[in-house]
Each structure stands twice: as C-alpha cells, then as structure tokens.
VMD Tcl script that builds the backbone (N, CA, C; Angstrom):
set m [mol new atoms 195]
animate dup $m
set s [atomselect $m all]
$s set {name element resname resid chain x y z} {
  {N N MET 1 A 101.508 41.135 7.901}
  {CA C MET 1 A 100.053 40.821 6.962}
  {C C MET 1 A 100.247 40.872 5.229}
  {N N GLU 2 A 99.788 40.261 5.116}
  {CA C GLU 2 A 99.800 40.358 3.160}
  {C C GLU 2 A 98.615 41.582 2.362}
  {N N ILE 3 A 99.149 42.319 1.721}
  {CA C ILE 3 A 98.562 42.688 1.302}
  {C C ILE 3 A 97.572 42.443 0.041}
  {N N LYS 4 A 96.582 42.227 0.434}
  {CA C LYS 4 A 95.842 41.614 -1.904}
  {C C LYS 4 A 95.244 42.411 -1.872}
  {N N GLN 5 A 94.323 43.756 -1.193}
  {CA C GLN 5 A 93.567 44.207 -1.665}
  {C C GLN 5 A 94.260 46.131 -1.517}
  {N N VAL 6 A 93.856 47.154 -2.018}
  {CA C VAL 6 A 94.008 48.073 -2.189}
  {C C VAL 6 A 93.095 48.993 -3.212}
  {N N THR 7 A 92.478 50.470 -2.258}
  {CA C THR 7 A 91.639 51.484 -2.255}
  {C C THR 7 A 91.826 52.368 -2.665}
  {N N ILE 8 A 91.738 52.754 -4.141}
  {CA C ILE 8 A 92.190 54.257 -3.943}
  {C C ILE 8 A 90.874 54.703 -4.447}
  {N N VAL 9 A 90.701 55.973 -3.588}
  {CA C VAL 9 A 89.607 57.042 -3.554}
  {C C VAL 9 A 89.608 58.126 -4.098}
  {N N GLY 10 A 89.380 58.168 -5.259}
  {CA C GLY 10 A 89.706 59.622 -6.275}
  {C C GLY 10 A 90.739 59.124 -8.058}
  {N N LEU 11 A 90.164 58.822 -8.789}
  {CA C LEU 11 A 91.156 57.818 -9.952}
  {C C LEU 11 A 91.668 59.697 -10.504}
  {N N GLY 12 A 91.887 60.751 -10.340}
  {CA C GLY 12 A 92.224 62.004 -11.032}
  {C C GLY 12 A 93.999 61.640 -11.446}
  {N N LEU 13 A 94.409 62.080 -11.676}
  {CA C LEU 13 A 96.310 62.560 -12.119}
  {C C LEU 13 A 96.711 61.571 -10.964}
  {N N ILE 14 A 96.597 61.855 -9.970}
  {CA C ILE 14 A 97.265 61.325 -8.613}
  {C C ILE 14 A 97.107 59.740 -8.416}
  {N N GLY 15 A 95.574 59.924 -8.184}
  {CA C GLY 15 A 95.095 58.590 -7.764}
  {C C GLY 15 A 95.026 57.196 -9.249}
  {N N GLY 16 A 95.150 57.727 -10.329}
  {CA C GLY 16 A 95.686 57.177 -11.357}
  {C C GLY 16 A 97.357 56.407 -11.550}
  {N N SER 17 A 97.606 57.634 -11.419}
  {CA C SER 17 A 99.077 57.455 -11.292}
  {C C SER 17 A 99.639 56.207 -10.622}
  {N N LEU 18 A 98.873 56.481 -8.931}
  {CA C LEU 18 A 99.146 55.611 -7.710}
  {C C LEU 18 A 99.042 53.912 -8.171}
  {N N GLY 19 A 97.412 53.697 -9.032}
  {CA C GLY 19 A 96.506 52.815 -9.609}
  {C C GLY 19 A 97.552 52.230 -10.501}
  {N N LEU 20 A 98.522 52.862 -11.309}
  {CA C LEU 20 A 99.396 52.107 -12.159}
  {C C LEU 20 A 100.504 51.384 -11.964}
  {N N ALA 21 A 101.075 52.894 -11.047}
  {CA C ALA 21 A 102.401 52.302 -10.054}
  {C C ALA 21 A 102.424 51.037 -9.443}
  {N N LEU 22 A 100.808 50.761 -8.431}
  {CA C LEU 22 A 100.900 49.687 -7.941}
  {C C LEU 22 A 100.977 48.213 -8.656}
  {N N LYS 23 A 99.889 48.731 -9.952}
  {CA C LYS 23 A 99.897 47.647 -10.932}
  {C C LYS 23 A 101.232 47.047 -11.239}
  {N N LYS 24 A 102.474 48.083 -11.318}
  {CA C LYS 24 A 103.611 47.441 -12.291}
  {C C LYS 24 A 104.792 47.036 -11.101}
  {N N ALA 25 A 104.694 47.776 -10.042}
  {CA C ALA 25 A 105.585 47.377 -9.028}
  {C C ALA 25 A 104.541 45.519 -7.953}
  {N N ARG 26 A 103.376 45.619 -8.281}
  {CA C ARG 26 A 103.026 44.651 -7.571}
  {C C ARG 26 A 101.572 43.967 -8.502}
  {N N PRO 27 A 102.036 42.991 -9.213}
  {CA C PRO 27 A 100.583 42.854 -10.222}
  {C C PRO 27 A 99.626 41.591 -9.298}
  {N N GLU 28 A 100.285 41.488 -8.522}
  {CA C GLU 28 A 99.439 41.176 -7.227}
  {C C GLU 28 A 97.919 41.184 -6.679}
  {N N ILE 29 A 98.695 42.029 -6.411}
  {CA C ILE 29 A 97.792 42.524 -5.293}
  {C C ILE 29 A 96.186 43.449 -6.587}
  {N N LYS 30 A 95.355 43.719 -5.720}
  {CA C LYS 30 A 93.993 43.620 -6.533}
  {C C LYS 30 A 93.828 45.148 -5.973}
  {N N VAL 31 A 93.874 46.225 -6.875}
  {CA C VAL 31 A 93.388 46.906 -6.733}
  {C C VAL 31 A 92.020 47.858 -7.418}
  {N N VAL 32 A 90.794 48.623 -6.317}
  {CA C VAL 32 A 89.757 49.193 -6.359}
  {C C VAL 32 A 89.795 50.307 -6.670}
  {N N GLY 33 A 89.209 50.801 -7.734}
  {CA C GLY 33 A 88.783 52.856 -7.740}
  {C C GLY 33 A 87.555 53.148 -6.820}
  {N N VAL 34 A 87.579 53.994 -6.267}
  {CA C VAL 34 A 86.319 55.263 -6.257}
  {C C VAL 34 A 86.486 55.828 -6.492}
  {N N ASP 35 A 85.405 56.521 -7.086}
  {CA C ASP 35 A 85.814 57.825 -7.502}
  {C C ASP 35 A 83.786 58.134 -7.829}
  {N N LEU 36 A 83.127 59.772 -7.762}
  {CA C LEU 36 A 81.972 59.627 -8.336}
  {C C LEU 36 A 81.430 59.756 -9.911}
  {N N GLU 37 A 82.634 59.444 -11.364}
  {CA C GLU 37 A 82.337 59.735 -12.429}
  {C C GLU 37 A 82.230 58.016 -12.660}
  {N N GLN 38 A 81.214 57.778 -13.327}
  {CA C GLN 38 A 81.112 56.487 -13.956}
  {C C GLN 38 A 82.364 55.972 -14.689}
  {N N GLN 39 A 82.238 57.044 -15.698}
  {CA C GLN 39 A 83.492 57.650 -17.006}
  {C C GLN 39 A 84.556 57.112 -16.244}
  {N N THR 40 A 84.836 58.242 -15.426}
  {CA C THR 40 A 86.293 57.669 -15.135}
  {C C THR 40 A 86.568 56.866 -14.532}
  {N N LEU 41 A 85.977 55.460 -13.641}
  {CA C LEU 41 A 86.534 54.217 -13.191}
  {C C LEU 41 A 86.238 53.852 -14.812}
  {N N ASP 42 A 85.475 53.591 -15.804}
  {CA C ASP 42 A 85.837 52.873 -17.049}
  {C C ASP 42 A 87.534 53.245 -17.051}
  {N N THR 43 A 87.728 54.167 -17.186}
  {CA C THR 43 A 88.618 54.643 -17.655}
  {C C THR 43 A 90.191 54.572 -17.195}
  {N N GLY 44 A 89.612 54.532 -15.714}
  {CA C GLY 44 A 91.251 53.590 -15.013}
  {C C GLY 44 A 90.944 51.959 -15.468}
  {N N VAL 45 A 89.559 51.443 -14.743}
  {CA C VAL 45 A 90.184 49.791 -15.771}
  {C C VAL 45 A 90.702 50.171 -16.861}
  {N N ALA 46 A 89.880 50.671 -18.340}
  {CA C ALA 46 A 90.459 50.509 -19.444}
  {C C ALA 46 A 92.161 50.459 -19.845}
  {N N VAL 47 A 92.794 51.445 -18.988}
  {CA C VAL 47 A 93.977 51.737 -18.765}
  {C C VAL 47 A 94.587 50.960 -17.390}
  {N N GLN 48 A 94.092 49.944 -17.396}
  {CA C GLN 48 A 94.427 48.996 -16.007}
  {C C GLN 48 A 95.590 49.529 -14.989}
  {N N ALA 49 A 95.186 50.842 -14.070}
  {CA C ALA 49 A 94.716 51.497 -13.119}
  {C C ALA 49 A 94.555 50.889 -12.165}
  {N N VAL 50 A 93.062 50.598 -12.036}
  {CA C VAL 50 A 92.449 49.771 -11.390}
  {C C VAL 50 A 91.954 48.404 -11.821}
  {N N ASP 51 A 92.222 47.501 -10.933}
  {CA C ASP 51 A 90.474 46.014 -11.721}
  {C C ASP 51 A 89.446 46.161 -12.000}
  {N N TRP 52 A 89.091 46.921 -10.521}
  {CA C TRP 52 A 87.532 47.463 -10.929}
  {C C TRP 52 A 87.203 48.321 -10.386}
  {N N GLY 53 A 86.145 49.397 -10.381}
  {CA C GLY 53 A 85.800 50.537 -9.673}
  {C C GLY 53 A 83.999 50.746 -9.103}
  {N N THR 54 A 83.658 51.112 -8.558}
  {CA C THR 54 A 83.015 51.511 -7.870}
  {C C THR 54 A 82.963 53.497 -7.568}
  {N N THR 55 A 81.140 53.674 -7.305}
  {CA C THR 55 A 80.909 54.845 -7.347}
  {C C THR 55 A 80.544 55.039 -5.406}
  {N N ARG 56 A 80.024 53.067 -4.943}
  {CA C ARG 56 A 80.275 53.548 -3.820}
  {C C ARG 56 A 81.057 53.123 -3.096}
  {N N LEU 57 A 81.476 53.990 -1.830}
  {CA C LEU 57 A 83.046 53.952 -0.994}
  {C C LEU 57 A 82.889 52.638 -0.116}
  {N N SER 58 A 81.133 52.816 0.165}
  {CA C SER 58 A 81.527 51.253 1.037}
  {C C SER 58 A 81.606 50.353 0.705}
  {N N GLN 59 A 80.791 50.316 -0.861}
  {CA C GLN 59 A 81.463 48.734 -1.385}
  {C C GLN 59 A 83.113 49.068 -1.870}
  {N N GLY 60 A 83.864 49.800 -2.510}
  {CA C GLY 60 A 85.464 49.590 -2.386}
  {C C GLY 60 A 86.045 49.910 -1.456}
  {N N VAL 61 A 85.627 49.631 -0.223}
  {CA C VAL 61 A 86.913 49.561 0.970}
  {C C VAL 61 A 86.144 48.564 1.683}
  {N N LYS 62 A 85.033 47.411 1.742}
  {CA C LYS 62 A 85.234 46.613 2.096}
  {C C LYS 62 A 85.538 45.918 2.239}
  {N N GLU 63 A 87.288 45.295 1.012}
  {CA C GLU 63 A 87.845 44.183 1.385}
  {C C GLU 63 A 89.767 43.994 1.491}
  {N N ALA 64 A 89.351 46.104 1.804}
  {CA C ALA 64 A 90.727 46.337 1.636}
  {C C ALA 64 A 91.574 46.415 3.088}
  {N N ASP 65 A 92.343 46.057 2.131}
  {CA C ASP 65 A 93.664 46.123 2.982}
  {C C ASP 65 A 94.302 47.134 3.469}
}
mol reanalyze $m
mol bondsrecalc $m
mol representation Tube
mol addrep $m
C-alpha cells in the first residue's frame, strides 16, 4: 500500500519535528496536522512541517493512511 497522507495529532516539539522529517524524507506525502490551537497549526504550515492543519480530529484523519 502506498502512503499518500499522514496525520500528526499534536504539533508540539515532537509532532512538528516528525512533520519536518517526513516532508524532508518523502516530500510527495501530504502531512496534515491536528492540534487544539489554531496558532500552532498556522506555525506548522508556515515552517512547512505540515501541508495543512485543523482543530477537528475527524477532519484531519479522514483520508489518512
């Protein structure tokens, strides 16, 4: 099975670092972030740790592999 999307729940130091590492190693994979704080999601997108983010878990994991 080919991985197309990964969702990271919690974009703190560990989640953000994981997102950055995934984007560096496999830039073709869509990385989605889920967090309680919109500001954290905005930062994750700005530093390119995630492609997009949401505060709604159900939306973030909807198409995750």
